[in-house]
N, C-alpha and C positions, 0 to 999 in steps of 0.2 A: 267550442272553447279548449275543451283539454288536449284537442289535438292539435291546436292551432300552440300549446302552452307543453306540451312533448316534441313537437316540430321542432319550436325554439330553442328548447334546452337541447334535443340530439345535433341543431347547427351548433351552437355553442360547446358541447363538447368535442365537435368534430374541429371545432375553430383553434381548441384547445390544446389538444393531442396533435394536429399540425404542427404550432408553433411548438410544442414539445420536440416532437422527432426532427423538426429542424436546427434546432436548436444544439440539439444530442448530434446531428450530422456536423454542423460546422464546427465543434468542436477539431482544435490541432490534432493529429495525433503523429506521437513522433515516437519510431522504431527506436527499442531496447536494443544493446548490442548485440546482447545474452539473454536471454530469459532472467527475469526477478521471479525466484520460488519466497513464498512465503509460506513459514511451517510454524505452528504452533507447535511449543517446545515442550516437553511432558515431561520432562529432568535436562538436566544440568550439571554437569561433572567437570570441576577443574582437570586439567591435563589432557593430552591430545587423547584421539580413541584409541583404544588398544587395536591393533590386527585384528581383523573375524568379526569387531562389536560393532552392530548397527548402530550408525550416529554418524556427524558431521564438527567437524575439528572446525574449531574458530579459533580467531587471532590471537589469544588472550595467551597460551593457549588453552584451548576447554573443548569437552565433548559435548553435542547438543543431540541427547534423542527427540527426535520430532515427531509428529502426526502427520497426516496428508495435510495436503494445505491450498498454495493459489498459485497460477502460475501468468504473470503477468508480462504479456511482451509489448505493448505500448501505452502509452502516458502520454497527457495532455500537454504538460508541464514540468518541469525539474528547475526548483529556485536553491539558491543559497540565499536564506536571509536572514538579517541582523535579529536578534529577540534583545527582548527588554532588558534582558541582566549584563546584556555587550557580548553573551557567545553569540555563536551561531545556528542557525537548525538546516535543516533537507525537506525541503516539500517535495512529492510527489502528488500529480494530481492524477487520480485513475480515469478510465473514459469506459462505456459500457458496461459489459456485467459486472467487469473487476470492482465495480464500487460498490452492486450490491453484494457481490459476493465476501469482500473485505470487511462491510459492513456485516455481515454475518459472521464472519470469522471473528472478528474484535467483540462483538455481543457477548458470544460463546467463550473466550477465552478474556475479558474486562478482568483486570488486575495479574493476568499472568506476559508470558512472554511470547514472543516472534523470532523467528530468525529469518533473516531476510539474505537468502543464498545466492550468490550468481559464481558458475564454474565449479562448482561441488565444493563450495567456498564460503561459510560464513562470513558475509561480510561485517552484522550489525546484527544484534539479537536485544531490538528496546523491548522495555513494559509496556503493557495495554493497559491506559490509565481510565480510560470510558473507552466506550462501542464510536469509532468513528463511522457518521452515516453520510457525511458529505463529499467522501471521495480523494480527501486529501491526507494524506501520510506525511504528515511530522515525525521525524526523527530529530529528537533535541537528545545535546548532553553537552559538557564542557568543552564546546568545538572551538577552536579559532576560525578564523576566516579559512585559511589554507586548511587545515583538518575537514574544513565542512567540506572546502572545494570538492577535495580529493575523496571525500566519504560518495559524495555525490556523482563521480566520474565511477570511482569503483561501482556502484548499485550501478548505473545505467550506460555507461562506456560513452556517457555525453559528456 
């Protein structure tokens, strides 16, 4: 009797695992034009980074001191979506190990800031409101649709 229950439980686990693996394998993978680097910001100072100073210059201009982060090369979707307040947000859907790595990063940096960097330039530096565990990065700000479209292109090359 116990052997039968264990065998049935093992079969159920195998079926569930197969379903998860198939759904992950079916996720579309959209390669980004350039890697998207996601760094935790350790310090943010107004003005461009002084020559010889470690940091990445942002668009404001600002100098961002960053810690080790995550390199994203593919996503499953990039969307510009309308938000309830009439502005637009950019949604990036992570795949594979990037999902869990981003969840760990946002758990550690909740309330902090992340720098999203492409080609050595900070494209945007959103605040992390809460841990992001579902693999979906939603960048919001008072973006018009045109600004959100440009930001999505700057982040992904798509």
